[in-house]
MARKEMAR-97698 format. One line per 2 residues: for each residue x, y, z of N, C-alpha, C. Coordinates in pm, whole numbers. Layout:
# residues N
X/Y/Z/X/Y/Z/X/Y/Z  ...
***
This chain:
# residues 121
2564/-3940/3291/2453/-3913/3214/2550/-3746/3171  2603/-3694/3220/2662/-3536/3204/2757/-3550/3051
2740/-3691/3035/2892/-3693/2964/2752/-3725/2829  2645/-3768/2852/2552/-3773/2750/2471/-3583/2683
2502/-3534/2823/2447/-3377/2762/2534/-3311/2708  2680/-3384/2755/2826/-3300/2708/2780/-3308/2579
2762/-3441/2515/2788/-3478/2379/2698/-3424/2303  2551/-3433/2362/2475/-3344/2288/2468/-3236/2282
2525/-3117/2352/2539/-3027/2327/2651/-2997/2225  2794/-3031/2187/2856/-3074/2146/2806/-3076/1976
2734/-3178/1995/2670/-3270/1842/2571/-3088/1812  2485/-3060/1894/2393/-2966/1827/2478/-2825/1817
2581/-2762/1861/2672/-2635/1812/2750/-2689/1682  2783/-2827/1672/2833/-2852/1573/2716/-2840/1422
2645/-2888/1435/2558/-2907/1324/2495/-2750/1266  2450/-2688/1369/2405/-2520/1396/2517/-2494/1284
2637/-2466/1313/2785/-2395/1309/2757/-2416/1161  2711/-2515/1066/2729/-2531/959/2583/-2526/838
2537/-2426/918/2446/-2369/789/2473/-2265/762  2393/-2284/608/2452/-2117/531/2387/-2022/520
2242/-2015/626/2220/-1937/578/2266/-1797/595  2269/-1675/616/2196/-1566/620/2145/-1495/679
2135/-1515/825/1994/-1432/840/2025/-1296/853  2095/-1232/874/2097/-1120/861/2012/-1047/734
2076/-1076/631/2089/-1073/478/1923/-1116/479  1883/-1203/508/1742/-1264/468/1605/-1172/527
1626/-1085/613/1562/-1017/706/1564/-877/674  1674/-847/569/1723/-741/551/1679/-681/421
1633/-798/354/1543/-791/235/1444/-830/282  1370/-880/354/1204/-873/309/1175/-681/419
1250/-621/531/1242/-526/532/1271/-417/426  1283/-460/324/1298/-354/204/1183/-364/130
1130/-487/129/985/-503/44/847/-443/125  881/-498/262/788/-409/326/774/-263/348
832/-162/354/838/-49/381/870/14/208  846/-16/80/877/51/-16/666/101/-15
718/234/-53/539/291/-90/550/364/-190  468/389/-281/498/509/-364/453/623/-336
443/736/-376/427/860/-423/295/891/-353  198/809/-437/45/816/-405/30/790/-278
59/659/-239/14/638/-103/98/680/15  204/748/-54/294/829/50/164/1000/53
111/1034/-24/42/1177/-50/-101/1113/-6  -171/1000/22/-314/956/62/-280/939/175
-180/854/240/-157/872/423/-146/963/459  -105/1149/361/-86/1233/473/-188/1346/455
-300/1271/382/-418/1379/330/-549/1290/408  -694/1354/407/-783/1305/466/-860/1208/413
-763/1143/290/-843/1038/237/-908/895/313  -815/885/384/-810/751/456/-947/764/578
-1015/848/606/-1088/908/659/-1259/852/611  -1281/817/454/-1340/773/399/-1316/655/295
-1219/620/291/-1155/542/145/-1059/447/234  -1049/280/211/-977/214/233/-930/134/87
-808/42/71/-756/-44/-30/-906/-109/-108  -952/-176/89/-987/-300/-50/-1112/-330/6
-1198/-198/131/-1328/-236/216/-1379/-110/142  -1486/-107/93/-1601/42/126/-1600/91/284
-1561/209/267/-1586/282/438/-1753/370/382  -1743/506/362/-1790/600/323/-1784/620/192
-1677/648/142/-1684/610/13/-1601/461/-73  -1617/451/-168/-1563/332/-267/-1427/283/-228
-1388/182/-240/-1299/143/-202/-1171/164/-342  -1060/170/-262/-991/219/-369/-976/58/-503
-982/-34/-489/-977/-110/-587/-1103/-137/-657  -1228/-124/-608/-1374/-92/-688/-1312/85/-762
-1276/149/-765/-1245/295/-834/-1177/218/-921  -1065/125/-897/-961/69/-1027/-1043/34/-1129
-1116/-70/-1079/-1156/-174/-1140/-1267/-86/-1258  -1319/27/-1183/-1464/99/-1257/-1398/174/-1397
-1250/224/-1376/-1199/299/-1467/-1074/276/-1543  -1096/299/-1651/-973/236/-1724/-825/297/-1693
-716/299/-1722/-561/305/-1631/-563/410/-1786  -592/493/-1819/-577/596/-1894/-564/775/-1898
-500/818/-1982/-483/981/-1985/-628/1046/-1915  -747/962/-1974/-863/1055/-1971/-924/1006/-1812
-897/869/-1788/-963/857/-1646/-875/933/-1510  -704/920/-1606/-640/1028/-1480/-694/1173/-1423
-673/1203/-1567/-764/1372/-1584/-853/1392/-1521  -999/1305/-1498/-1117/1292/-1455/-1099/1275/-1308
-1063/1190/-1253/-1016/1138/-1126/-931/1285/-1039  -842/1303/-1104/-783/1414/-1059/-853/1525/-1024
-941/1560/-1169/-1007/1683/-1099/-1088/1659/-1008  -1162/1503/-975/-1271/1478/-888/-1242/1465/-749
-1114/1462/-738/-1039/1479/-592/-1051/1651/-592  -979/1728/-623/-1002/1844/-615/-1101/1910/-608
-1203/1868/-690/-1349/1965/-689/-1440/1885/-613  -1405/1766/-548/-1500/1674/-543/-1593/1652/-596
-1777/1561/-541/-1860/1598/-602/-1952/1482/-527  -2049/1424/-607/-2147/1331/-544/-2232/1226/-731
-2289/1131/-675/-2378/1040/-758/-2311/948/-819  -2152/968/-873/-2114/867/-924/-2124/709/-826
-2118/735/-713/-2097/603/-643/-2189/617/-523  -2338/701/-549/-2414/693/-454/-2421/852/-389
-2503/888/-303/-2587/1003/-280/-2455/1094/-147  -2326/1023/-119/-2278/1082/11/-2174/1136/-62
-2188/1292/-102/-2060/1389/-118/-1925/1354/-109  -1843/1329/-204/-1667/1337/-149/-1671/1526/-138
-1573/1504/-14/-1541/1661/-7/-1450/1719/-113  -1462/1806/-127/-1359/1884/-232/-1202/1899/-153
-1082/1915/-218/-982/1905/-211/-913/2020/-254  -941/2131/-242/-929/2251/-343/-747/2285/-326
-725/2267/-182/-600/2355/-157/-430/2213/-213  -531/2105/-267/-419/2004/-330/-357/2063/-429
-259/2034/-522/-170/2051/-583/-247/1968/-743  -277/2038/-855/-289/1940/-951/-214/1804/-951
-75/1835/-981/-5/1765/-1020/-6/1589/-854  -17/1638/-728/19/1588/-624/-148/1453/-651
-278/1545/-730/-391/1483/-758/-384/1379/-860  -345/1450/-908/-253/1300/-1066/-218/1228/-1002
-149/1198/-928/5/1098/-862/-94/1055/-810  -210/1086/-691/-322/976/-643/-382/905/-724
-447/949/-817/-510/907/-933/-432/792/-986  -296/805/-1080/-242/716/-1102/-241/613/-965
-177/627/-898/-186/535/-775/-279/389/-779  -383/452/-772/-537/392/-774/-539/298/-883
-527/368/-1024/-563/311/-1090/-451/194/-1104  -363/186/-1075/-257/111/-1051/-303/-53/-976
-351/-26/-916/-408/-113/-784/-556/-228/-879  -574/-194/-1011/-643/-258/-1096/-607/-413/-1075
-745/-482/-1019/-662/-644/-1087/-723/-727/-1198
***
């Protein structure tokens, strides 16, 4: 009986030693993909946008995907959305107004608008 277990253990070790899969490389590649984020995502995470918006679900305001699907990916839309981010407003998506972000820099608002429009499906 002990001999059977010994043979089983040796054969298991032998078979597993011939695998060519490099697990360390496999998991490090996955980690690189998971943690990549754009500048727009980083700016959104730092601001109060997440209190009212989600990527794919309506909260208080529309989802980022709804916004991306409503507006063309153009310079005109980027300018319009970045101004809306800074000045706030209401009436486009309902009666609840979007708060102004007057302290946000214009280039940061443009980066956020570009990121939102890049989500278009």
